C-alpha positions in Angstrom: 96.0 77.2 44.9 92.3 78.0 44.5 92.1 77.5 40.7 94.6 74.6 40.6 96.0 76.1 37.4 98.3 79.0 36.5 98.4 81.4 33.6 101.8 81.6 31.8 103.2 85.1 31.6 102.9 84.9 27.8 99.2 84.1 28.2 98.6 86.9 30.6 100.4 89.4 28.3 98.3 88.2 25.3 95.1 88.6 27.3 96.3 92.1 28.4 96.0 93.2 24.8 92.2 92.7 24.9 90.4 96.0 25.6 88.0 94.8 28.3 90.6 92.9 30.2 92.0 95.5 32.5 94.2 93.7 35.0 95.0 90.5 37.0 95.2 89.6 40.6 98.4 87.6 41.2 98.7 85.7 44.5 101.8 83.6 43.5 104.4 85.7 45.4 106.6 85.1 42.3 108.8 88.2 42.1 110.3 87.1 38.7 106.7 87.0 37.3 105.8 90.5 38.6 109.1 91.9 37.2 108.5 90.3 33.8 104.8 91.4 33.7 105.7 95.0 34.8 108.3 95.2 32.1 106.1 93.8 29.3 102.5 94.7 30.0 100.5 97.5 28.3 100.5 100.8 30.2 96.8 100.5 31.1 96.9 96.9 32.4 96.9 96.7 36.2 98.8 94.2 38.3 97.2 93.6 41.7 98.8 91.5 44.4 96.6 89.0 46.1 99.2 87.9 48.6 99.5 90.2 51.6 102.9 88.7 52.8 104.5 89.7 49.5 102.6 92.9 48.7 105.5 95.1 49.7 108.0 93.8 47.2 105.2 93.4 44.6 104.5 97.1 44.8 108.2 98.0 45.0 108.7 96.2 41.7 105.9 98.1 40.0 102.7 96.4 40.9 99.6 98.7 40.8 97.8 97.7 44.0 96.7 95.0 46.4 93.5 93.0 47.0 94.2 92.5 50.7 92.9 90.3 53.5 94.9 92.1 56.1 93.4 95.4 55.1 90.1 94.2 56.5 91.7 94.2 59.9 94.0 97.3 59.6 92.9 99.3 56.6 94.8 102.4 57.8 98.1 100.7 58.1 97.8 98.9 54.9 96.7 101.9 52.9 99.6 104.0 54.5 102.1 101.3 53.5 100.8 101.5 49.9 100.8 105.3 49.9 104.4 105.4 51.3 105.6 103.2 48.4 103.9 105.5 45.8 105.6 108.4 47.6 108.9 106.6 47.5 109.1 106.6 51.3 110.4 103.1 51.4 111.7 103.0 54.9 108.3 104.1 56.3 106.6 101.4 54.1 109.0 98.7 55.4 108.3 99.7 59.0 104.6 99.2 58.5 105.2 95.9 56.7 107.3 94.6 59.6 104.5 95.5 62.0 102.1 93.5 59.9 104.3 90.5 59.1 102.9 88.0 61.6 99.3 89.2 61.0 99.8 88.8 57.2 100.7 85.2 57.7 98.4 84.2 60.5 95.3 85.5 58.7 95.8 82.5 56.4 96.1 79.7 59.0 92.6 78.6 58.0 90.4 79.3 55.0 89.5 83.0 54.5 87.4 84.5 56.0 87.6 82.4 59.2 90.5 84.1 60.9 89.4 87.6 59.7 85.9 87.3 61.1 87.2 85.8 64.3 89.6 88.7 64.8 87.1 91.3 63.8 84.7 89.9 66.4 87.5 90.2 69.1 88.0 93.8 68.0 84.3 94.4 68.5 83.9 95.2 64.8 81.4 92.3 64.4 78.9 91.1 66.8 80.0 87.5 66.5 82.4 85.3 64.6 79.4 83.3 63.1 80.1 81.8 59.7 77.8 80.0 57.4 78.4 76.4 56.4 80.6 75.0 55.1 83.0 77.3 57.0 83.7 76.4 60.6 84.8 78.3 63.7 88.5 79.1 64.1 90.4 76.3 65.7 91.3 77.2 69.3 95.0 76.5 68.6 95.1 79.6 66.4 93.5 82.0 68.8 96.5 83.0 70.9 98.9 83.4 68.0 96.3 85.7 66.2 95.9 87.8 69.4 99.7 88.1 69.7 100.0 89.1 66.0 97.2 91.6 66.4 99.0 93.1 69.4 102.2 93.3 67.5 100.3 95.2 64.8 99.0 97.6 67.4 95.4 96.5 67.4 95.1 95.6 71.1 
């Protein structure tokens, strides 16, 4: 959505053959794509999820990691979830993912980093939710749902 274009799997796999291209961040949530890329990529090419809501199946299918927004709020939970997948403790990973489900989605109700900074300020991790232009403050209609999602994740 940010680049308004997409790389075909064949293009990604061709680029993966170039020595100084070491990986790709994929935020499409397309599980067919990740399965195909895992199967056909060079061993040293990393596949990183850029979509928190689908990070769990992405990693289950052989992805190498996550560039996460949610981890800014709950780094311990998110890293444990990833660790559990690597250790093949899938039930434990699923439990954490279920705890983070609402938060994963609500952190994207407005442009990143608006919801993240707002929530970090409520957690007293930032002094304020100030954002530089062109970003704006979080719309008030999103405040209570974010608080509720944070509570479900065990933050408050």
